[in-house]
N, C-alpha and C positions, 0 to 999 in steps of 0.2 A: 504493500499499500503505499511505501514512500516512494511515489512515482517521479520525484525531483531528485533521487539520490545519485550523486556524481561520482563517489569513491566509496568502496567497500574494502575495508583493510581488516583481515581476520589471521594474518600470517604468524607462524612461529606459536602456536598454541597446541593443545591436545585434542582438537575437535575431530570427529570420526563420522562415519555413515556417508550417505550421498547427499549430493548438493540438492536442496529442494528446488522443485520444478518452478516454483513461483520467483525464483531467481530472474528467469526469462522475461519476466514483466517489467524490470528495470530497464527501460527503454532509454533512458539518459545516461547509464553508467559508464564512465569513461576509464575509471581505474579499479581494476579486480586483484587483490592480493589476497591469495588464499594458500599460499606455499607453506611447506613445513608443518604440515599436519597429517592427519591419518585418513584423511577422505579416501572414498573409494567409489566403485560404480563408473558407469560412462556419462560424462558431463558434455560430450560433444554437441548434442542438440541444444543444450542451455548455452554454451559458448557460442555456437552459430547464431543464436537469436540476439545476442547482444552486441548489436552492430555498430554502437557509438564507442566501443572499446578503443583506447588507446594504449594502455599497458594492461597486459594480462601476464601475472605470475602464478602459476599452477604447480611449481615444481616440487619433489619430494614429497609426493603423497602416494596413494596407491590406485590412482585412476587407471582405467582401461578404456578402450573403445578404438574405433577404426579412423585412422586419418584420410578421410575419404576425398575425392577429386575436387570437390568444392568447399572443403572445410576453411572457413573464416574468408571466404569469397565476397562477402558483402561489407567487410570491415576496411573501408577505404581510409579510415583514421588511424586504424592500429600501427604502432610505432615498436613496440616491445612484445614478444610472445616466448615466454619460458614454461614449457610443458616437460622439462627434463626430469629424470628420475622417477618415471611413472612405468605403467605397463600398456602404454598405447601400442598400436600395431599397424601395419599398412593394410589398406583395402584392396590395393591391386597386389596380384600374385608376383609381378615382376617388377616392379618399381617401389622404391623404399618410400618415397615422399612426392606428392602430386607437384608437378612444375607449375601449377596455378598459384602456388605461394609465393612464386616470384613475381607475379603480375600485381601485388598488392603494392599500392604507389607510395606508401609511407612507412612501409616495415624496415626497420634498421637492425633487429636483433630476432633471430630465430634459433632457440636451442630446444633441440629434441633429443639430446643425449640421453643415455641411459634408459632406454625403451626397449621394444620389441620389434623394431622396424626391419624389415627384411626386402631383398630384392636390390636392384641397382638404381644409381642414380638416374635423374630423368634424362632422357635421351634429347629432348628438347627444352632447353634453359634460354626464356626470353632475356634481351638487353634490359638490365636492370642498373640504375645508377644510385640506389637507395640503401640496399642490405649492405651492412658492414660486417655482421656477426653471423654465422654459420656453424652450429655444432650438432654433428650426428655421432659423436663420441659414442663407443660402448652400445652398438647395435649389431645387425647382421647385414650390414651393405655390401653387395657383391659387386662384381663387374671392374671395370676400369674407370678412371676418372674422365668424364667427357671432354672432349677438345672444346666445347661451346660453354664450359664453365668459366670461361675468359669473359663471358657476357655479363658476369656479376663483378662489374667494372669499378664499384666502390668498396670491395670486400677488404676487411683488414684483418680478419680473424676466421680461418677455417680450419675446424677439427673434425678430422675423419679418422681418428686413431682408435684402435681396438675394434676393428670390423672384420670383414672377409674379402676386403678387396683384391682384385686381380688385374692383371694387365699393367698397362702403362699409366704412370700419373705424370707425365712430363707437361701436362697442359695447366698444371698449378704454376709452372714458371711463366705464364703468361698473365697471372693475377697481379699486376703491377704496382697495386697499392698495399699488398699484404704485409702486414706487420708481425703476424704469427700464424704459422702452418704446422699442425700436427698431423703425422701420418704413422705414429708408431704402433707397433702390434699388428700390422697387416702382414703376416708371415708370408702370403702368398703372392705379393707384387711381383710383376716381371723381374727377374734378378738382372743385376747388372750394377753399373755406376750411378752416380747421382745425376740426374739429366742436365746437361750444360745449360739448358733453358733456366736453371734456378739462377744463374748470374744475373738475371733481370730483376730479381727481387731485392732492390737496392734499399727499400725500407724495412726489410725484414728485421725483426728483433729475436724471434723466438723460431727455431728451426728443429723439430724433432722427426728423425728417421730411424729411431730405435726399432729394432728388429724388423726390417722391411727387406730382407734379403739384398742389401748393397753389397758390392765387393769392388775390387780393384784398389788402387791407391787412392788414399784420401786426396779428395780434389782440392788444387791449390786455389782455384777461382774463389772458394770462399772468402778469401781476403778482399775480394770485390765488394762484400756485403758490410758497410761501414758501421750498420746500425746493431748487427748481432750482439745479443745479450746471452741467449741460451742456444748452445749447439749440442744437441744430443743425437750421437751416431752410434751408440752402443748395440751390443748383440747383434753384431753384422760380421762380415766376412772381408773387411778392409785388409790391405796388407801396405807393407812399407813403412817408412817413417813418418813421424809427423811434421808437415810441412812448416818450414822455417816462416812462411809467410802469415801463418795463424797468429804470430805475435803482432801483427799488424791491425787485427780486430780489437782495437784498444778499449772498447766498452764491454768486451766479454767478461761475464761474471759467472756462468756456468759452463764446464765443457766435460761431457761424457763420452769417452772412447773406450769405456770398458767392454769386456766380452768380445774384443777382436783379438784373437789370439796370434794374428799374423801382423799385427802392429809391432814393430821393433825399434830399438835404438835409443835415443836421448829425448828428454825435453828439450825443446829448441832454446836457445840463450835469448832468442827474440822474446820469449815470454816475459822477460823482465818489464816490457812495456806494458803488460796487463795489469794494470795498478788497481782494478776492480775486481780480479778474479777471486772467487771466494769458495768454489767447488769444483774439484778436479777428480774425475773418476778414471782411474788408468789400470785397474785390477782387471784381471783376464787378458792383459797383453803382455808382452815382454819388454815394455819401456821400463827401465830401472834405472839408467844412468841419468844424472843430473836431477832427479827428483828432489833429493835434499837441497842441492845448492841453488836450483831455480825457484821451485815452489815454495819452499820453506822460506824463501827471502823475500816472497811478494809481500806488499804492505799489509794486505788483509790478513797473512798468515802470523804476522808479527804481533797482532792483538788478538789476545786469548777472550774472546767474548762468546764463544760458542757458536758463531755464526759463520764459520768457515768449516770445510772438510776436505780431505783429500784421501783417497784409496789407491793402494798400490799392492802388488803382490811383492813385497819385501821381506817375508820370512825366508830366512835361509840363505840369504845373499849376504854379501861381505859389507853391508852398510846399514845403518839405523836411520829412519826418517823420522825425526822428532815431530813433524806436524802430520804424519799419514797415520790413517787406519791401516795396519798391515793385515792383509787377506791371505788365507790360504789359496793354493792354486785353484784356479776356477772362479776366483773372485768372491766378494760379499757384498757389493754397493747396492744390488738391485732393489731391496726393500726401500732404501733410501731414495733412489733414483724415481722409484714411482711416486713417491712423496712430494717431489719437486713439481707442483701443480699437476696433478695426476700423470704427467708425462715428465 
């Protein structure tokens, strides 16, 4: 009966049960925050009826329901939709999410991570200059990354990690405005080197290709990404030495090369330029030389405040690394690696 209600905030309580159907009568509702509760059932019909919504946050509940082809299609004011960490599933057998979601004129954030979506990414992705954040982390998305994903021309954050992707992902290299790209945990991606197209991602801050069947030498061209803060290449099949040029990524704070047993040699002396580096994972490699001299001498490792960590397979070698956690053969850093922003 509160037909002029504009905002309803019930988030972070212990509410349970299904959403009352009367919510669909709130025709002027622009903000609905019901996240972090114990709601269940299928809210799709109610959400579809709230066409004035600008912000929808329903994550961290037990909702279910099919993301159908016309889901939220009348919501021309919607800017933020977070339905993550629920039990939503795909209505189409072969497509994880409908391409119509990219037709919403104002939508900037779409988070469907941690659900039960399955099938490939849409084969048709329209040109879109609004959406900046897209996360499908932790679903069962299959297939390759389509070439026309570059039509999402404003995209800053793309998270497709922990899915079942196969084939190529070089099209991500044409998302020129990307600042964060997470593809980790897609073990069936087309094996090989990091696509050379990634050198176009000059605004990139976070890059995670953990456990994506990468091989070959560690790519030198990553030094052309001047804004890198997090570089996670762990649990792959890279070989050779760490490029000297990585010392030119002066903003780097997190470097994970762990569990690449063919990576050998020393920590480059150029790392003395990485004054912000505070997490270095080298366990599961044969990089041992210069860990003490270079890593422990970095400014962040001179301050004992618990905000720095280094892992290395230094047990049984002829040196002690006073700033390292020494791992047994095979590494020990993975639990910590997964806690650095889920990736």
